[in-house]
N, C-alpha and C positions, 0 to 999 in steps of 0.2 A: 147407366152415366153416371149412377153413385161411384160402382166400383169404380169407373175412372178415373172422377173426382179424389175418390180417398187413396188412391194409386199415387196419381200427383202429387196430393198435396205430403203423403208418405214418403216422392222423393225429393220435392222440393225440402222436408224436413231431413235427410237424411244428405241433401248433397249441402245443406246448411251446417249441418253436424259433422259434415267431413270438412268441407274448410276452416270451420272453428280448430279442429284438432289437427290442419296443416297449416295453419294460422301459428297454432300453439309448437308446433315442432320445430316452423322457422325461425319464430323467437328464442325458443334454446339454441339451435343454431346459431344464430347470432350474437348471442350471450356468451357462448362457450369461450370466443379468447379472451371473455374482459372478466369472465369468473377465473380460465386459467390465467392468467396476468397476478389475479386479487391472489390466488391458492397457491400458486409455485412459489419455492421460494428463493431466495436473492442466487445469484451464482457470486458469493462474496468468497473472495481470497483470505483473508486474516481472522473469520471465526464463517463456522459453519454454516451456510446458508439455510437449513433446516431448524438448526438451533433458535434462533432470529427467529426465523417464524416462529417458532411455539414460545419464545419469551413476549412475540410482539402479542400473546394474547392472554399470556399470564401475568404482564404488566408487573413485574418485582420491584418493589417499591423503592430500593434502594439503587438499581439501575435507572429508574424513569425519572428518579429525582435527580440525576446525574446527567443521562441524557438532555435533559431540558436545558438544566443549570448552563450546559455547556453548547446545546444549538443557540438560547435564551445569548450568551454572552457571541457570541460567532453573528448576529444578527445585523449587529453594526461592524462587524468587519470587510475590508474592503468598497471597492471593487475592487482586485489588484488590475494593473496591468506591466510587460516590460517596458510602455511605455513611459512610465512613470522614471527612467534616468535619463541621470543630466548627461553622462558620458553616449559618446556612439559608437557602437563597434567598430570595429578594420574595414567592413563590409559596406558600413555607410549607412547602412538598416538595422533601426532602432527594436525592430520588431526583432530583431536578433538575441538571443539569450547572452548576457554577458555577464564577468563576475571576475573578481583575483582571487589569486593563490594563496588561501587564510595564510601560511608559515612563512610566507619571502617578504623581505624587509629590503627597505634602501642600503646600498652599498656605500658605507662609512667612508671606504679607501678608495673611491670616485668623487670627481666635483659632481657630477651629475646624481648622484644613486645609483648609477645603472652598470653592469646587469645585477636585480636584486640578486638575494645572498638571503639561502634558507636556511630556517631556526625554530627545529621541527617543535610543534606543539605548543608553539608562541604567537599567538592570532596577532598581525599585524589589524589595526584599528582604521587602517584606509580600506580594506575590502565590506565595510559599512557605508560607504563613499557610493557604488554600485550596488542597487536596491532590490534585483534581480533575485539575488541569493535569496534574502529577507522575505521579497515577499510570496516565492514558488513555497516556503515552508509556511508563510500563513494563510496561504489559499489551498496548501491540501489539509491543515490541519481544520480551517473552517466550514471549507466543504463538504469533511465527513461528519462534522459533528454536528453541521447541519440537515446531514443527510439520514444520519442514524436516527434523527431526531424526529424528523420526517417520519421515518421508519416505524418508531415507537409510539410515534403519538399518534399519525395520523394530521397531523397541525403542518395545511397546505403552506404557511405564511413563512416553514422553514425552504418547503423547496421552493418556493417562488426565488429566499437572495439562493440556496447552494444555483440554483439554474445560473441565477444573475452573472452570479462569479466563474460558473464555467463558462459565460460566454464570453466574458468580457479577457478569460485570458486565452482561450482557445479559436475563439468562433468570430467575434467581431473585427470584421477588416480594420479598421481602428483601432485597437486595442492590441489586437490579437498574438500569438508568440507563435515563431517562426518553427518548424517542430523539428530543432537542431541545436547543438550545444556546443559550436563549434567552435565560441568563445567564452566557454567556461576555463575558471580558475587560470588566466593567461598570467606571464608571470613577465611582469615590465623587465626589459630589456633582452628578453629572452624566444619569447613565442606569442603569440596571440591567443592564445587557448591550446591546452590539451586531455588529451582521453578520461587523466583524473579526474576532471571540472564535471562528468557523468555523474557523480556519484550528489552531489547536488540535488540529483532527480529522485535520492532513493523512497524517496513519499510518496512517489507516480501510484504506484498499487492504490491508496489510499483515496486518492479520485477515480478507479478504477472502480473500488467496491462503491465509492459515493452513487455513482451510478446507478451502480444493478441495486441500490438502494431506494433510489428515485423512481425505478420502474414503474411504479403505482401509482406514479405522480402527472396529472395534467400539463403543470406547468415544465417539465422536460419535453419539450415536439419531439414528434420523428423527426421534423428536419433538425434539429439542435442533435438527436442521437445520430442522425445520419453522417450531418457535420465533427462529430468526437470521433466519429468511424473513422472518416477519411486524415482524422488530423493523426491519431494515432496509427493508423498503415504508413504516413507518411514518415513520420518517426520511429517505428517499428522500423522500415528498411534504413532508416539512416544508422540505428543502432547498430546494424549486422553489416553492413557495408561503406559505412565511412573510416576515416584512418581512422579519428577519435574513437567510434566503435569499437573499430577491430584492437587497439590499443587497450582500453580497457578492457577490456576481453580475451585480453593473454595476460592479465594483471594477476598474479600469483598469492598475492595478500587482500584485504577484506577489501580494496578494489574491486577486485573480481569477483568477488561473494555476492556484494551489491550491484555488479550489473546484470550477474546471474538472475537474481530475486526476478530485478527490475525485467529483463528479457522474458523470461518465463511467465509472467505476471502479465506483459500486453501480449502478448500469445496465446494466453489463456481467451482474453477481454475479446480480440479478434476472431478465435474459434480456431489458431492454427497449433493443434495440439501435438503433432508430428516433431514442430520444433522446441514446443515446450515440453515434452517426452524425451526430446534428444539431449539437451542440455538438460536438465534435472538429472539423465542417466548422465553424463558424464560428471555433474558435479560428486557423484560419488570419489573417483578419482584424484579428478583435476581441482577440488577443491576441500573436501574432508579429509582425504588420504596426503596429499598433501599439503596441507595445512595442521592439520591435527596430530600432535603425537599421539604415543600410545601410553603414554600416563596423563593425557590430555593437555599439554600445555599446546601454545601459538606460537614458535620462534619468531615467525615474522611480524606478530604483534609484538613481543615479548620486545624485542631490540628497538622501539617505539619510547619517546619521553613522557609517554601518558599510558604504557605498558597495560595498567589492567583496563583504562578505558577501549582500547582497543582490542583489545581482548576481548572484552561483552559485545563490544559492536561487532566484531567480525562471527560472533558466536550469534546474534540476532541475527544477523543477513543470513546465514547458514540457517537458523529455526525457521525463518521468514519464508526461504526457497522451498524447506521441507514440507509445511503448510501449503504451497501452493503444490509442490510436486506432486502431493497426496490425490490432489485431482486431477492428473495423468495418471494415477497407476503408477508413480516411483514410489518405495519407502524409503526414503531417507534419513527416516527417526530413527529405523534399526539397521542401519550398515554398520557393517562393521568392515575395517581393512585388515589385509593380510595381518598386518603389524598388529591389530586392534583399536587404533583410531576410529570414532565414533562420535557422535555428538552428543551423545552422554556421556564420556569421560572429559569431553571437555566442558559443560556443563561441571560435574563433581569437580574440576580442579579446581574449577574460579568459587565453588561454593563457601568452603573456609573461609576463604578468606574476604570475603562479604560480610561472611558471620561475624569477623574478630576470630576467631580461631586461632587462625596462622598468619604470620606477617610477613607480609607482600614486600621483600627483597632484590622486583628490579623497578627504572626508573619510573617515579609515576608524579610528574610535574600539579595535576589536579586529587593525588590522595586517591582514596578506596572511596568510590559513592556506593556504595552498595545496594541504594534500590534500583541501579539498574540492571541487574539484574535479576530483578524481579519477572520480565516480558518473557524473556525465558527458562523463568521458574513454570511459569504457567503454564505455555506450551508444552514444557516437556510434562509438566503434570496430566496434560490432558492424552499429553499422543503415546506416552509410554506408561499412562494408568498408575500413575505413580503417589498415593497419599503425602508419600516425605515431601515430595517437590512443592505442594499445595500450602503444606504446613511454612516450610519454608520458604515460599512466597509471602506470604500475610503473614510471616514476623519482620520481612523486611520491608513491605510497601508500608509508604507513609502516607499520600494522599491516593487511595485508589481512581483512575480515572473510569469512567462508564465502558471504553472496551476490556480495563483488569477487571470491571464485576462482572465484565458477561463471560470473560473467558475462565474465572473462578466461579461462576454461575454452570457453565457446562462442564467443566471439571469436576466439579461434586454434582450434575448429574451424573455422567459417565458414571464415576467411578463410587458411586450408592448403589449403581446397574448393578456394579459386579458382583 
């Protein structure tokens, strides 16, 4: 009897211990998705996610100060909506985005000023009467600042505000934008919208990066994520299959470059790496070889009245595209066409003019904005492993924002390891 009682006691003790072990294992397995969400770096486009994960732990004082300042400012921004505009698009639905072509003016030769005529580089102040264009840029800037601030500080207040802005523009039935740009950059007396208008969404990848940076926040719910995925899926289809989307895809100048970087970004966000890879690979011949001459000049941009600005503008688009392309294994940074055209060549062509060692002889209504070359220089320093480009960027930089400070830090980290 004694032996039986001891055996029974030992068996109950072992069963209890086994239950404890099982419960411990179960608790660990349930925690794995949470741990993975906290540990995995964000799938960002502009700045390497693994670097962001490291810097969030190292807490660089200058970066943290800039990120906090920008996020604090953004706490009072918006919310923004396409419903704020007074005008109604030709569709009769104010949920459709709408804007006017900036360089088109009333015709002085006709009583009603129609059709409008083009004055390249001169912005018609009438464009500001329709607020969608201004609001999308404000939205992109504010959401990204808030998301970056949240990621680096863990301050949930930033995530709460970023989520409100995203819901208002993309998800709320009362305020959301329809996923199209059918009526962007219309020319009065000529058309209701153009493919060229897609360029007004060129910073949309910043929204996608913001969504990635908010992945650890409870404020952005699964319902929000599903809704955003659905919106961008519809927009992705519109980009590729609408008349305006196809027109912009066929553009040979900066418009085509910005179209590609926007399409590739959305494709990566949606997990369509085949489209992202196809468009990135085609950009070698379709964009770089076509747009950049062996000496680094960009003739299609030099023909503009703001030739230096548009040359930098197009190069910025190509370099952002190159940043995205690396995520799907396409090397635009090191690509050279048969006659020697490359991103490095385009940057080297512009640099002495930004530095003031050469005089720009093409039309330039707005002069030489030397600091506009800082972002391309920082990307080139990082991806072409060039200390010289990093030094050049430092000399041209006036007041670095958080993103520039992050690119500087990543470039220095990489160059120090070489």
